[in-house]
N, C-alpha and C positions, 0 to 999 in steps of 0.2 A: 470408334473402338481402337485402342492404342496399337494392338498388334497389326491391324490392317494398315495403319499409317507407317509403321516401322518396316514392314515387309518389302515395300516398294523399292527402297534404295538398294536392297540386296539383289532383287530380281532384275531391275533395270540396269544395275551395274555390271551385269554379265557382258563380257565383250561381244562385239558383233560377230566375231569368228571364234569358235571354241575349238581347241585342239585336243583330241583324245590322246590317250597314251600310245596309240599306234602311230601317231604322227599325222593322221589324216585330219583334214579340216572339215568342220560341219557348220553350215549356216545357222546362225542364231537370231531369233527375232524377239523383240521386246513384247511382252504381253500387252494386250489391249483391253481385255474384259475381265481379268481375274487377278487375284493376289497370290494365286498358287504358282510355284516355280514352273516355268514353261520351258520346253526343250527345243531342240533344233529341228526335230522331225515334224512333218505334217501328214505323213501317211503311216498306217500301221506297218509293223515289221512283217517280214515274210511269214506266211502260214507254215506251220509245221505239218508235214505230211502225216495223216493219220495212219496208224498201223492196223486198224480194224475198220468198222463201219459205223457211222453215225447218221442220223437223219439229215436231210438236206432241205434247204428252203431259203427264204429271204434273210437278209442280214439285219438283226436287231441293232447292230452297231450303227447302221444307216437310219433305221426307223423302228424303234421298239413297239410302235403301235400299228405296224403293217398288218392289215386285216387278214393276210394269208398265214400269219403266224398264230400259234396257240395263244389263248388269252393270257396276257401278262398277270403275274401274281401281285403286282403293285400297279398303281395308277401310273401310266407312262408319263403323265404330266409332272409327276414327282421325281422322275429321273431327269435331272436338270443339268445343264452345262456348267461345269466348274471353270471353264475358260479354255484350257488347252485342247487341241484336237486329239484324236486317238493316238496313243503313244507319244503325245506331246511331252508328257513326263515319261521318259524312256525307260522301260524295263531293262534289266540286264539279262540277256539271253545266253551269253557265253561267259559265265563267271570264271574268274581265275582266283586261285587261293594261294596264300603264303603261310609259312609257319609262324607260330606265336612270336618268336624272337624278332622277326622282321616287322610284324605289325606293332610290336611294343615300341618301335621307334616313333610312331605317330598316334598311337591310341593311349589316352590317359587311363589310369586305373579305374577312375570313377565313371568313365563314359559307358553309356548303354550299348549293349549288343543284343541282337536276337540270336538265340542259339537253338540248334536242332541236332539231336543225336539219334541216329538210327543204326541199330546193329553194331554198336561200338564205334561208329564214325561220327565225329562231332564237327559241325561247321558253325562258325560265328559270322554274323552279318552286322557290322557296325552301323548304328543308326545314323551316324554322320554321313554314311553313303546312302542308306535306304531312304532317308528323308528327301533325297533328290531323285529317286528312281521308283520307289514304292513296291516294285515287284522284282524278285530274282527267280528266274526259272533255273532250277538246279537239279542235281541228282545226288542223294545222300544215302549211303548204305545200299546202293542199287535201286533206290526208290525215286522215281521222278517226282519232284515237288515244286510247288510255287510258294515261295516265302514272300508274304505281303506285309506291308506296314502302311498304315494310314495316319498321317500326322494330324488330320482334322478331327479324328476321334481317338487319337492317342492309343492305337492298338496294333498289335502284331499277331498275325494268324498265318499258319502254314497249312497247305492242303496237298494231297496227292493230285498231281495233274494228269490223272487218268480217268476218262469218262467212258463207262460201258466198255472197258477194255481198250480204249483208244487213248494213246498218249498224245498230248498236245501241249502247247504253251499258253501263257496268259499275258495279255497286254492291258494297259490302262485305257479306259474308254474315253476319258476326258469328261465324264459325267459323274454326278454325285447322287446318292440317294440317302436322305436323312443326314446330310453333311458327312458322308463317308464314301470312300473309294468304290467305284463300280468297275469291275474287271470285265474283260471279254475273252472268250477262248478263241484261239486262232483256227480251230478246226471248223467251227460253225458260226462264229461271231455272235453267239448268244451272250447276254449280259448277266453278270453274276455279282451279288453283293459280297464285298470283302468280309463283312462282319460275321456272316453265317454260312458262306460258301454255297449259296442257293442260286440257281438259275431263275431269274425273275422275268426274263423276256427273251424270245428267240425260239428256235426249234427245240432247244433242250429245256424249255421251261419246266420247272418242277424237279429237275435233277439236283442232287445234293453231293457236294464234294466231301471226301473223307478228311476231317481235320487231323492235324498232327500237333501235339504240344510243342510250342516254340516260344517260351517266355522271354521277356526282357531280363537281362542280367548285367551286373557290373562286369566290366572287362577283367578286373582283378579276380573275380570269382570264377569266370570262365577259365582263366589261365590256371588257377589252382585245381579246378575240377577236371579239366581236359588238357593235360600238358602236351598230348599228342594231337590236339585239335588243329584245325586250319582256319584261316581267316580270309574273308573276301578282300581281295586286293583292290584298294581304291585307285591305284595307279594303272589298273588294267581294265577299267570299265568301258573304255572306248569313248568316254565323254569327258570334257573339261568342266568340272564343277568346283566351287569353293568348299570342298569337303571339310567339315569341322565347323562351318558356319550354319546357323539356323535361320532359314528364310521366313520362319513363323515367329519372330521375336514377340514376346509377350503373350503368346497364345495360351500357355498353360497358366491361366488366371481364371479362377472360378467366377469372378465378377464380370467377365466378358461374355459375349454372345457367340455361339458356334456359327461358323461361316456358312451362309446360305441354308441354315436349318429352318425348315418350314413347319415342323411338327410342334406339338405341345409338350413342354417339359414337365415331367412328373415332379410335383412340387415337394417331394420328400427330401430333395437335396438340390443344390445348385447345379445348373446345366453342366458345368465343367468341373464338378467335384470329382476327384480321382477315386475310382472304386476298383475292387477286384471282384470279377463276376465269374460264377460257376453255374453251369446248367448240366444236370445229370438226371437221366431217366424221367424226364418230364417236369422236374423241379428246378427252379432257378433261385439263386440267392446272390446278393452282392454285399460287400463290406466296404465301408468308406476306408480310405487309407488310414485315418486316425484310429479306426477300430481295430486294426491289426498290426499297427506299428508301435515302436517303443524307442528307448534311448539307444540301445545297441542291437539287440535281436529280440524277437518275440515269436512264440509258437502259439497258434490258436487251434485248439482241439474242438472240432465242431462237426456239423453235418449239413448236407444239402438233401432235403427230403429224408429218405431213409438211408442215404449213403454217408458213411463217416468219412470225413476229410480232415487233414491237418494243413493249416496255412503257415508257412515259414516266411518270416520277413526279417531282413537284416539291413543295416545301413550300408552305404557305400556306392549307390548308383545315383547319378544326377539326372534331372529331367532334360530332355533334348529341346524342349519347346518353350523355354523361358527367356534365355539371354541370347545375345547375338552370337556368342561363341558357345557351343554346346557344353564345353568343359566347365563353363562358369555357372551352370544351372544349379539350383538348390538340390540338396540331397533328398530323394524320395524313396530310396531303398530298393531292394530287389525282393521279389516274391516267388515262392514255389508253392504249388498246391499238389498234394499227394494223397493216395490211400494210405492210412496208417496201419494196414494189415500186412504182416510179413509171415509167410508160412503158416497162415491160419490164425496167427496171434495178433490181437489188437494192441498197438503200442500207444502210449500216452507221452506227449512231448512237452518238455520245458526247455529253458535256455541256460547256458552258463557262458556269460560274456557273449561272444559272437558264434557260439557253437550250440547246436540243438542236441538234446540228450533225451533218450527214451527211458522212462521209469522202470520198464520191465527188465531190461538187460544192462542198462548203463552205457550203451553204445553211443558214440558221438556221430552226428550227421551234419553234412553241409547243406546249403540252400538248394542244391540240385537234387537232394534226396538220396545221397550216397553216404553210407556209413563209413567214416574215415578212421574209427578206432573202436575198440571194444569187441565183445563176442560176435557182433554182427558185421564186423569190418568187411568191406567189399560188397555188402548187400545193397540193393537199390529199392527204394520205394517206387511204386507205380505212379507215374505222373498222371494227374487229372487235368485235362484241358481247361485253362482259365484265361481270362482276359484282364490285363491291366488297361483300363480305358476310362473314358469320361462317362458320367452318370447319364447324360442325355442319350448317348449311343446305347448303353446297356438297357435302359428302361424303354427305349424305342423298340428294340428287338426282343426284349423279354418284359412285356408290360405287366405280367403277373408276378414279377420277381419280389422276393422279400428283400428288405434292406436292413442291414445291421449297422447302426451308427455307434459312435464312441460311447 
């Protein structure tokens, strides 16, 4: 597989001693069993002291099949090592942020960022940083959050990092389930699947994290939509990484096989076909990228089960997982998924060049669901949590999903 051959020079080319932005040195070891980028650490980061009370017991991080733990929700044999030790791909636990003007010096307009907006506070997390760390433990709008990105399944998901009233942080377990990141909480060391925020092993088995919409977006669109937003500072992560480089060169290729995926691929699409997936009120539906994209912008007025949704797609965002330099990736566009209901009125959307227009009021909207002109200027569509991901991941977690093709 081409991507596995090309990833090794990047990983093995990391210098033996990596210097973080604080000037401290950290030992770096070359990976021996994986193609995933491995970090300098071999032990999990310090546990965050819980503010409430959670069950105690054995660590699923050490052994998810420990007989003293609740029965896992998945076969522990399917929670496999991806290579690095716990926190070997190091989460960012003390993120620092800079204004847009400062980040503009090193972020290209077409580069992807994960964005999260809560109570008027907007944070952008460049994928060129997330691809090396996978988790950022942050607080946005007063809400403790874990922003996660899994390169192997091409998905970004954010969750409230509060469990039964207890605030904690999340780390990378070094394991994979269905070729996707498995996280662990530092309060109990239970294991959680990145894709759906479910504890699948450990004392918290069965708990579900509350997801927060945090789509991928082109940097240029974030700047336009959130001029007062802030950006994760790549110079203050505490780690020396070649930010801007993609250690998964060639991975975004539907003709290649997902890394360490042991499941059966739903044959309605190729394993690494890009899809937009939405699950609402027990119904699940996915659209191939071709089904919702166009030449400039495209609005898809549709539904998931009984829930009306509008999918907004526009050009301008490159894939992070194709070329050696992220900025050189092909344009895959940015996606927003929203409820089309405003003040009880159902809106119907079309496009005018790169602007979305509702037929009922003639207002213009951007890809973040904000009305930028017209009678509804300043209004916001309610975001519907969606995933930009690969088909094998979506169909694994949502086996009963509909699929809409071009």
